[in-house]
C-alpha positions in Angstrom: -32.4 63.1 -101.3 -30.8 60.2 -103.1 -28.1 61.2 -105.6 -29.3 58.9 -108.4 -29.5 61.5 -111.2 -28.5 60.2 -114.6 -25.9 62.6 -116.1 -27.1 61.8 -119.6 -30.8 62.4 -118.8 -32.3 65.9 -119.2 -35.5 67.0 -117.6 -37.1 70.3 -118.7 -40.3 71.9 -117.4 -42.7 73.8 -119.6 -44.8 76.4 -117.8 -47.1 79.3 -118.6 -50.8 80.3 -118.9 -53.4 78.2 -120.6 -53.3 78.7 -124.4 -49.7 80.0 -124.5 -48.6 77.1 -126.7 -46.9 74.8 -124.1 -48.3 71.5 -125.3 -47.8 72.3 -129.0 -44.2 73.1 -128.3 -43.8 69.8 -126.4 -45.3 67.9 -129.3 -43.1 69.7 -131.9 -39.9 69.2 -129.9 -40.5 65.6 -128.9 -42.7 64.1 -131.5 -45.3 63.3 -128.8 -49.0 63.5 -129.3 -50.3 65.2 -126.2 -53.7 66.7 -126.5 -53.7 70.4 -127.3 -56.5 72.6 -126.0 -58.5 74.9 -128.2 -58.9 78.6 -127.2 -58.7 79.2 -123.5 -60.0 75.9 -122.4 -57.2 73.8 -120.9 -56.5 70.2 -122.0 -53.5 70.1 -119.7 -55.3 69.7 -116.3 -52.6 67.2 -115.1 -48.9 67.0 -115.4 -47.9 65.4 -118.7 -44.6 63.9 -119.7 -43.4 63.9 -123.3 -42.0 60.8 -124.9 -38.2 60.7 -124.2 -36.2 61.7 -127.2 -32.6 62.1 -128.1 -31.0 65.5 -128.6 -27.3 66.0 -128.9 -26.8 62.5 -127.6 -28.8 63.2 -124.5 -32.1 61.7 -123.4 -34.6 64.5 -123.0 -38.0 64.5 -121.3 -40.3 67.5 -121.3 -42.8 68.1 -118.4 -45.9 69.9 -119.6 -47.6 71.7 -116.7 -51.1 73.2 -116.4 -51.5 77.0 -116.1 -52.9 78.7 -113.1 -56.0 79.7 -115.0 -57.5 76.3 -115.6 -61.2 76.2 -116.5 -61.9 73.1 -114.5 -59.7 73.2 -111.4 -58.8 75.8 -108.7 -55.3 77.3 -108.3 -54.8 75.3 -105.1 -55.6 72.0 -106.9 -53.2 72.9 -109.7 -50.5 73.9 -107.3 -50.8 70.6 -105.5 -50.6 68.7 -108.7 -47.4 70.5 -109.8 -45.8 70.5 -106.3 -46.5 66.7 -105.9 -44.8 65.9 -109.2 -41.8 68.2 -108.6 -41.3 66.8 -105.1 -41.4 63.3 -106.4 -38.9 63.8 -109.1 -36.6 65.7 -106.7 -36.8 62.9 -104.1 -35.9 60.4 -106.9 -32.7 62.4 -107.5 -33.8 64.3 -110.5 -33.5 68.0 -110.9 -34.6 70.3 -113.8 -31.9 71.4 -116.2 -34.2 74.1 -117.5 -37.6 75.8 -117.2 -39.3 77.3 -120.2 -42.0 79.9 -119.4 -44.3 80.6 -122.4 -45.8 84.0 -123.2 -48.0 84.9 -126.1 -46.4 87.9 -128.0 -49.8 88.3 -129.6 -51.3 89.4 -126.4 -52.2 93.1 -126.4 -51.2 93.5 -122.8 -50.2 91.3 -119.9 -53.6 91.0 -118.1 -54.6 89.6 -114.8 -54.3 86.0 -115.8 -50.8 86.4 -117.2 -49.6 88.4 -114.2 -50.9 85.8 -111.8 -49.2 83.0 -113.7 -45.9 85.0 -113.6 -46.1 85.6 -109.9 -46.9 81.9 -109.2 -44.0 80.9 -111.5 -41.6 83.0 -109.5 -42.7 81.5 -106.2 -42.4 78.0 -107.6 -38.9 78.6 -108.9 -37.3 81.0 -106.4 -34.4 83.3 -107.4 -31.6 80.7 -107.4 -33.0 78.7 -110.3 -33.9 81.6 -112.5 -30.5 81.3 -114.3 -31.9 78.1 -115.8 -35.1 79.8 -117.1 -35.9 80.8 -120.6 -38.9 83.1 -121.2 -40.2 81.9 -124.5 -42.3 84.4 -126.5 -44.7 82.5 -128.8 -47.2 83.0 -131.6 -45.1 85.5 -133.6 -47.1 84.6 -136.7 -50.2 86.3 -135.2 -48.7 89.8 -134.9 -46.9 92.3 -137.1 -43.1 91.8 -136.7 -42.4 95.4 -135.6 -45.3 95.4 -133.1 -44.0 92.0 -131.8 -40.5 93.5 -131.3 -42.0 96.5 -129.5 -43.9 94.2 -127.1 -40.8 92.0 -126.6 -38.8 95.1 -125.6 -41.5 96.2 -123.2 -41.7 92.8 -121.6 -37.9 92.8 -121.0 -37.7 96.3 -119.7 -40.7 96.7 -117.3 -40.5 95.8 -113.7 -44.0 94.4 -113.6 -43.3 92.1 -116.6 -40.1 90.1 -117.0 -37.3 92.5 -116.1 -36.8 91.2 -112.6 -36.6 87.6 -113.8 -34.1 88.5 -116.6 -32.0 90.5 -114.0 -31.6 87.2 -112.1 -30.1 85.4 -115.1 -33.2 84.2 -117.1 -33.0 84.7 -120.9 -35.7 85.5 -123.5 -36.0 83.6 -126.8 -38.6 83.4 -129.6 -40.4 80.3 -130.7 -41.5 80.4 -134.3 -43.5 77.2 -134.3 -40.9 75.1 -136.0 -38.8 72.1 -134.9 -35.6 74.0 -135.4 -36.8 76.8 -133.2 -37.8 74.3 -130.5 -34.5 72.6 -130.8 -32.6 75.8 -130.4 -34.5 76.7 -127.3 -33.9 73.3 -125.7 -30.2 73.3 -126.6 -29.9 76.7 -124.8 -30.7 75.0 -121.4 -29.2 71.5 -121.9 -25.8 72.4 -120.5 -27.2 74.1 -117.4 -26.2 72.7 -114.0 -29.5 71.2 -112.8 -31.0 73.2 -110.0 -33.7 72.4 -107.5 -36.7 74.7 -107.5 -37.7 76.7 -104.4 -40.9 74.6 -103.9 -38.9 71.3 -104.2 -36.5 72.5 -101.4 -39.4 73.7 -99.2 -41.3 70.4 -99.5 -38.4 67.8 -99.6 -35.5 69.5 -97.7 -37.5 71.6 -95.2 -40.4 69.2 -94.7 -43.1 71.7 -95.5 -46.6 70.8 -96.6 -47.6 72.3 -99.9 -50.0 74.7 -98.0 -46.9 76.1 -96.2 -44.9 77.0 -99.3 -44.4 80.5 -100.7 -46.3 79.5 -103.8 -49.3 78.5 -101.7 -49.1 81.9 -99.9 -49.2 83.6 -103.3 -52.2 81.6 -104.4 -54.0 82.5 -101.2 -53.1 86.2 -101.6 -54.4 86.1 -105.2 -57.7 84.4 -104.0 -58.2 87.1 -101.4 -57.7 89.9 -104.0 -60.1 88.1 -106.4 -62.7 87.9 -103.7 -62.2 91.6 -102.8 -62.6 92.6 -106.5 -65.8 90.5 -106.7 -67.2 92.1 -103.6 -66.4 95.6 -104.9 -68.0 94.8 -108.2 -71.2 93.4 -106.5 -71.3 96.6 -104.4 -71.0 98.8 -107.5 -73.8 96.8 -109.2 -76.0 97.2 -106.0 -75.4 100.9 -105.9 -76.2 101.3 -109.6 -79.5 99.3 -109.0 -80.4 101.5 -106.0 -79.7 104.6 -108.1 -82.0 103.3 -110.8 -84.7 102.5 -108.4 -84.4 106.0 -106.8 -84.6 107.9 -110.0 -87.5 105.8 -111.2 -89.3 106.6 -107.9 -88.4 110.2 -108.3 -89.7 110.2 -111.9 -93.0 108.7 -110.8 -93.3 111.3 -108.0 -92.7 114.1 -110.4 -95.3 112.7 -112.8 -97.8 112.4 -110.0 -97.2 116.0 -108.9 -97.6 117.2 -112.4 -101.0 115.5 -112.7 -102.1 117.2 -109.5 -101.4 120.6 -110.8 -102.9 120.0 -114.2 
């Protein structure tokens, strides 16, 4: 990889599920006008770069990434898009100074979509780059403050949430939907030593295809689990229908017997 990285240039990736506020954050922080999705429909179906902006005398660019719950594209298509962009920037001598992972504090619980995004995120990053990660809890205005703090504590202390990531050096910060909040979060990663992500090393340094990476293996595992859940649900529905047909048939038989004896 060519060592052409500009010491004054900062590249920060913004990741997380659809609807977690990634693009809004990018716009607030950079003054960009990237299209923001409404509800759970993603407008970030491709990688988007913010307008470069100055912060603390450094030239900063934010990379807005699609979530692995896109309404229009499969996880494998999203992974290919993210991997291709990250590999290209790494080959050009540019490494990420920080990775911001967004999570809605307003969510009642971390459901399947959120869990899948976290698992994919970990496989993209690898353990060595987690020290440059900030878990950004967002949408604090949509939940009572005490409840938000309780959820924040749970996210940080549970093994199936963010505890393993935090144990590897990641930090957790709150975004309150203001420019100052966004600025504080960005400043917290600007002095990091830029680090290549696991998937960048796999593709560029090890010569792997995207399909051979750990993130692709995770996406495949998730797809198999999804297919198994679908098959189990279809089997449950089939059994319920068979039960309904049986009881209807039994009811008709009983009615017929009753008429015979009357």
